[in-house]
C-alpha positions in Angstrom: -8.7 51.8 56.0 -8.1 55.0 54.2 -4.8 56.8 54.8 -6.4 60.2 55.1 -8.6 58.8 57.9 -5.6 57.6 59.9 -3.8 60.9 59.3 -6.8 62.8 60.5 -7.1 60.7 63.6 -3.4 61.1 64.4 -3.7 64.9 64.0 -6.8 65.0 66.3 -5.1 62.9 69.0 -1.9 64.9 68.8 -3.8 68.2 69.1 -5.8 66.8 72.0 -2.6 65.7 73.8 -0.9 69.1 73.2 -4.1 70.8 74.5 -4.3 68.7 77.7 -0.5 69.2 78.4 -0.5 72.9 77.9 -3.8 73.5 79.8 -2.7 71.3 82.8 0.9 72.7 82.9 0.3 74.6 86.1 -1.5 71.7 87.8 1.1 69.0 87.1 3.7 70.2 89.7 3.0 69.2 93.3 3.9 72.7 94.7 2.8 76.1 93.4 5.1 77.6 90.9 5.9 81.3 91.7 5.2 83.7 88.8 7.4 86.8 88.4 5.7 90.1 89.1 6.0 91.3 85.5 4.2 88.2 84.3 1.4 88.7 86.9 1.0 92.3 85.7 0.9 91.2 82.1 -1.6 88.5 82.7 -4.1 91.1 84.0 -4.3 92.5 80.5 -4.6 89.2 78.6 -8.4 89.0 78.5 -8.6 92.6 77.2 -5.9 91.9 74.6 -7.7 88.8 73.4 -11.1 90.6 73.2 -9.4 93.5 71.2 -7.8 91.0 68.8 -11.2 89.5 68.1 -13.3 92.6 67.9 -10.9 95.1 66.1 -11.0 93.3 62.7 -14.8 93.1 62.9 -15.0 96.8 63.4 -12.7 98.0 60.5 -13.2 95.2 58.0 -16.1 93.7 56.0 -15.7 90.6 53.9 -12.0 90.6 54.3 -11.5 94.2 53.1 -11.3 97.5 55.0 -14.6 99.3 55.1 -14.7 102.2 52.6 -17.7 104.2 53.9 -18.6 106.1 57.0 -22.2 104.8 56.7 -21.5 101.6 58.7 -23.5 100.9 61.8 -20.4 99.6 63.6 -18.7 103.0 63.7 -21.3 104.9 65.7 -21.7 101.9 67.9 -18.0 101.8 68.6 -18.0 105.6 69.3 -20.9 105.3 71.7 -19.4 102.3 73.4 -16.0 104.0 73.8 -17.6 107.1 75.3 -19.6 105.0 77.7 -16.5 103.1 78.8 -14.5 106.3 79.4 -17.5 107.7 81.4 -18.3 104.6 83.6 -15.4 102.2 83.1 -17.7 99.1 82.9 -17.2 96.4 80.3 -20.7 95.0 80.5 -22.3 98.4 80.0 -19.9 99.1 77.2 -21.0 96.0 75.3 -24.7 96.8 76.0 -24.4 100.4 74.8 -22.5 99.3 71.7 -25.2 96.7 70.8 -28.0 99.1 71.7 -26.7 101.5 69.1 -25.6 98.9 66.5 -28.7 96.7 66.3 -31.3 99.5 65.5 -28.9 101.0 62.9 -28.1 97.7 61.3 -31.5 96.0 61.4 -34.0 98.8 61.2 -31.9 101.5 59.5 -30.3 99.0 57.0 -26.8 100.4 57.6 
């Protein structure tokens, strides 16, 4: 057996164990664990923060570098999506408007 195979298997098993433990942390106790109010309020914003952390670099960067031109289809798409969000306050509509602006500019317009 190859040592690298054993090391890889141990890493995968270790990561699997850590994942199972952290994901089941709130299900292990027999009674419900009370959460402080500040944590409950903070958890309301976790999905939005995660989405922002994923999307923001995609908007301002291309191939690992900041975009250097205003002729990028992502910028008008973000502007229209933001305007829609502040008008209607709906996440699904915001995504739909952003993609409806981005796709024609990117695919048809070649931006």
